[in-house]
C-alpha positions in Angstrom: 13.1 3.2 31.2 15.1 4.0 27.7 15.5 0.3 27.3 11.7 -0.4 27.4 11.2 1.9 24.4 14.4 0.7 22.5 13.7 -3.2 22.7 10.3 -3.2 20.9 11.8 -0.8 18.1 14.7 -3.1 17.8 12.3 -6.1 17.4 9.8 -4.3 15.0 13.2 -3.2 12.8 14.7 -6.9 13.0 11.3 -8.0 11.8 11.1 -5.5 9.2 14.2 -6.8 7.8 13.3 -10.6 8.1 9.9 -10.1 6.6 11.5 -8.1 3.6 13.9 -11.0 3.0 11.1 -13.7 3.6 8.6 -11.9 1.0 11.6 -11.5 -1.7 12.4 -15.3 -1.3 8.7 -16.4 -1.6 8.2 -13.9 -4.7 11.3 -15.3 -6.3 10.2 -19.0 -5.6 6.5 -18.2 -6.9 7.6 -16.3 -10.1 10.3 -19.2 -10.8 7.6 -22.0 -10.5 5.1 -20.1 -12.5 7.9 -20.1 -15.2 8.1 -23.9 -14.9 4.2 -24.0 -15.5 4.6 -22.1 -18.6 7.4 -24.7 -19.8 10.5 -22.3 -19.1 13.0 -24.7 -17.9 15.2 -22.0 -16.7 12.9 -21.4 -13.7 14.0 -17.8 -13.6 12.2 -16.1 -10.6 12.4 -12.3 -10.1 11.6 -9.5 -7.9 12.1 -5.5 -7.6 13.9 -3.6 -4.9 10.5 -1.9 -4.3 9.0 -5.1 -3.0 11.3 -5.2 0.1 9.7 -2.4 2.0 6.0 -3.7 0.8 6.9 -7.3 2.3 8.8 -5.7 5.3 5.5 -4.1 6.2 4.3 -7.5 7.2 6.3 -6.7 10.3 3.3 -4.8 11.7 1.1 -7.9 11.9 3.1 -8.9 14.8 1.6 -6.2 17.2 -1.8 -7.2 15.7 -1.6 -10.6 16.6 -2.5 -10.6 20.3 -5.7 -8.7 19.3 -6.6 -11.5 16.8 -5.1 -14.8 18.1 -8.3 -15.7 19.7 -10.2 -16.2 16.2 -9.8 -19.5 14.4 -7.0 -19.8 11.8 -9.6 -19.1 8.9 -10.7 -16.0 10.2 -7.3 -14.9 10.8 -6.2 -16.0 7.2 -9.2 -13.8 5.7 -8.1 -10.9 8.0 -4.5 -11.2 6.8 -5.5 -11.7 3.0 -7.5 -8.6 3.3 -4.6 -6.6 4.9 -2.3 -7.8 2.1 -4.9 -6.8 -0.8 -5.2 -3.4 1.1 -1.3 -3.0 1.0 -1.0 -4.3 -2.6 -3.7 -2.0 -3.7 -2.2 1.1 -2.0 1.5 0.5 -2.8 0.4 -0.6 -6.4 -1.4 2.6 -7.2 1.2 4.7 -5.6 3.9 3.1 -7.6 1.9 3.3 -10.8 1.4 7.1 -10.3 5.4 7.3 -10.0 5.5 4.9 -13.0 7.7 2.3 -11.3 5.0 -0.5 -10.4 6.8 -3.7 -10.7 3.6 -5.6 -11.7 0.8 -5.1 -14.1 -2.2 -7.5 -13.6 -4.0 -5.9 -16.4 -3.8 -9.3 -18.6 -5.5 -11.3 -15.9 -9.4 -11.2 -16.0 -9.8 -10.9 -12.5 -7.7 -7.8 -11.9 -8.6 -4.7 -10.2 -7.3 -1.5 -11.5 -4.3 -3.5 -12.7 -2.8 -3.9 -9.2 -4.9 -6.6 -7.5 -5.6 -10.1 -8.9 -8.6 -11.6 -7.1 -7.7 -15.0 -8.1 -4.6 -14.7 -5.5 -6.7 -14.7 -2.7 -5.7 -18.2 -1.7 -2.0 -17.3 -1.9 -2.4 -14.1 0.2 -4.7 -16.4 2.8 -1.8 -18.6 3.0 1.0 -16.2 3.2 -0.8 -14.2 5.7 -0.9 -17.3 8.0 2.9 -17.9 7.1 3.9 -14.7 8.1 2.0 -15.1 11.5 4.1 -18.3 12.1 7.1 -16.7 11.1 6.6 -13.6 13.4 5.7 -15.7 16.3 8.8 -17.9 16.0 11.0 -14.6 16.0 12.6 -13.1 19.2 
């Protein structure tokens, strides 16, 4: 019986680390490519140690998937996008109160309280579906 409790916890822990690393990689790639758009040929990407637990939290999508898999991919994408926005908002506000938020969207005209960019909706939509696929392929 003990094994029945341990296995899901081990899987969730593995997925937490894998999602954290995947998130870091996506963020570094995204920030380096935006440098290229700004004509910075070094294509320097960046992230923060604080982002690992935020991206790692995507492991919680795995237990939600059986509940929403019957819906079409656009509906699931919107669901994930909203979860990502909620996570970004809550973690951003928390980190801002501690003066250690690694992002500040105040220069974007489509920001909400400096921690959310509404123009990132397509990115979060796609990222949610990417994590869904990633988590479905993991043991």
